[in-house]
N, C-alpha and C positions, 0 to 999 in steps of 0.2 A: 494492420491485423484485422480490422473490422471487415475490410474488403475480402480478406481470405476466408473469414467465417461465412460471409454471405455467399461467396463463390462456391464453397463446399456445400452449403445448404441447397443452392440452386442445382448443383450437379447431382446431389442425392435425390432431390425431388424429380429431376428430369429422368433419372434412371428408373425410378418407381413408375412414372407416367408411361414410359415406353413399355415397361413390362405389362402394365394394365392394358395398353393399346394392343399389344401383340396377342394377348389373351382374348380380347373382345373380337378381334378380326379373325383369329384362327379357330376360336371355339375350343372344345375339348379334343382329346385324341380320337382316333377312329373308333374306339370302343365306348366313347361317350365320357371318358374320365377326364378329370381336370388336374392331373398330377403335374402337368407342365406349368400351371399357374403358380403352384407352391414353389417349384424350383426357380422360376423366374424371380419371384419376390425374394427368395433366399439369396439368389445371386446378386440382386440389386442391393440388398442390405449388407452383404459381406464385402461388396466393392466400395462402400462408402469409406473414404479415408479417415483415419483416426486423427484427432487433433494432436499436433506435435509441439513440443516445447521449443522455444527459441534457444539458440546456442549462446554461450557466454560472449562470443564475438559479436553476435547480432544485438545482444542487450547493450554492449558497450557503445554501439553506434546509436542506440535509441535512448540511452539514459541522458538526462538533462546535462547541458553544457553551458559555459559562460556566454556563448553566442546566442543562446536561447532566451536570456533574461537580461533586463536592464537593471542597473543598481544592485546587482547581486554578485557575489563571488562564489564560484563553483570549483571544488577541488576534490580529488580522491581522498577519502578519509584515511587518517593515520592510524597506527596501531592503538593509540590511546582514545580514538574516537569510536571504536567498535567493541562490542562485547563478544566473548566466546560463548556460543549457545550452550555449551556443556556446563557452564557455571550457573545457568538459570534454574532455580527451583521455586515452585509455587505451592503455597499451603493447600489450595484447593485445585485439584487437577483440571476441573472444568474451566478454570480461569486462565489456564496457561496460554491460550491464543492471545488474550489481551496483553499479558505480560510480554509475550514475544513481539507483538506489534509495537508496544511501548518502548521496548529495548532495541528495536530494529534488527531482530534476529528472525530467521525463517519460520514461517508457519507451515506445517506439513512438510513435504519433501520435494522442494523445487529441484529442477534439473540443472538450472544455471542461475547466476545472480550477478548484479552489478550495483554499486552504491556510489553516491556522491554526497558530500557535505556542502550544503548551500547556506551562505551567510548573507544577511541583509543588515546593514547598519543604518540607524536613523540619522537624520541630518545633524543632530546634536552629538551623536557618537563619532561622526566623521570629523567634527571639529577638534576632537581630543580634549584633554584635560586643560582647563584654564589655570592660571596662577592662584592656587588655593590660599596663599598668604593674603591676598587682597579680598578674600571673601569671609563672610560670617560663617559660623559653624554650620548653620542650617543651609546656607548657600553652597558651602563646600560639599555637604552631604548630597544635595540635589545635583550638583555638578558631577559628582562621582557616579551617581545613578544614571545620569544622562549619558555618560561615557560608556555605560554598560547596556545601553538600549540597543541590543543586537539580537536578532532572531536567527537561531541556527536550526536548520532543518536537515535531518538525515533522510535522504531520499534513496529508496531501494526498489530495484526492479528484479522480480523473480519469475521465472518461467516454469511451467509445469506440463507434464505429459497428460494426454487425455483430458479428463474433467477435474484434474487436480486443483486448478486455480478456483474453480467454482466451489469445490468442496472446502478448500481453505477459507474462502470468504464466508461460506455458510457457517463454518466453525467459529469464525470471528464474530459474526452477528449473534450467534447463539450465546457465546461466552460473554459478550457485552451485556446481553439481557440478564443472564443468570448472575453476573458478578457486578451489577450496577452498584451494589452497596459496599463494595470494596473487598480486599483480600490482602494477605501478606505474601511477600515475595522476596527473593534474594538473587542478586546477580553479581558476579565477580567478587563474591564474599561480602557484599554490602546489602544489609537488610533494609527494607523499606515497606511502608504500609500504603497500599493503594486505598484511598479514602472514598473515591467515587468514580464511576464510569458513566458520564452523562452523554447521551446521544445528541448529535448535532445533525443538521440538515446539509446534505451535499449531493449535487448531481454531477457525476463524473464517470466517464467510461461507460461500460455496459451495466455495471452494478457497483455499489460503493457502500462503505460504512465510515462513519466519522464520529469521534468522541472528544470530549475534554476529559482527560484522566487526571484526577487529583491524587497527589502523593504526599507523604510526610516522611522526612528523613532527619533524624537527630533534632526533632522539634521544629523543623522548618517545613512549611507547606509550600507546594508548588503545583502548577497546572501545566500539562503537556497536551498539545493538540495532536491527535493521532488520526490519520486518514489512510484508508486503503481502498483503491478501486481496481476493478478488473477490466482488462481489455483483451478479449480473446483468451489465450492461454497464459497471459502475463498478469501478475499483480504488481501495482505500483503503490508503495507504502511511504508515508511521510510521518516523521515524529519530530515535532517542532517545539522549541523552548526559547523563552526570552528571560534573561537574567534580571534585567531591570524591572520587568513586570512582576516577577516573583518577589523581589525585594520590596516593591511598593504595594504588593497585594492587589495588583491591577489585572484585569483580564486583557488578553491580546487575541488577535484574530487568527483564523486559519491562514496558512501560507498560500493564499489564493493564487498569487502570480506563479508560484512554483508548481502548484498542482495543474493549473491551466496550461502552462508551458510543457509540462511532461505529458499531459493528455494529448495536446496537439502533436507532439512528436511521435507518440504511439499510433496516432491516426485513427 
């Protein structure tokens, strides 16, 4: 996709250069006018191809797959893994883009989408549960948490026509700034409080935003890593959650391996 953007830029620049060259060599018309110059520039501008969204079939080929990652499981999300965008409501309208990215539902109006659920188990989780009867109460509790040390990342690719991807990412960045202090939201009938939207550093794609989003539901606090980067007309989004980290009150890292693999695949 980056090559496509560069190729279009080169073609547009070449057309403009040829128009200027023709004007310089030919001068004005026989009456001394320069009307041809304006026409040539107009023709060059109108011939520049508009950015087009990738199709659903193209996104399916580009979305992350098991072969792209080691020690991760990649699967199509089930109906219980995704939210209906129509069930999302946000107390403050300016915060809606953050709520959408957090919930892995579309920001703006994409032309096509593809999603995958990526799961990474820690070494302790892979071992499964030990015989709890042989453990103390504290050891058993720790073993149960170890078995839940699993990071799940909903990965979404969404393609947009024209500058839709750029506008969607700009809306996300603005919402993250305006709503850093939190807001109330509800999705699928479940109300929760976003307590913070903390910016993180991330270099990915042509432009990117990254946050740690703190939430509180029924008295339980949790952090979700939210990342969105743009490559051409496509946004790649990641909403990542670790159950054990939430239970222990520990921080966990961005799903770097997933982000890098998806970035490499988009090119």
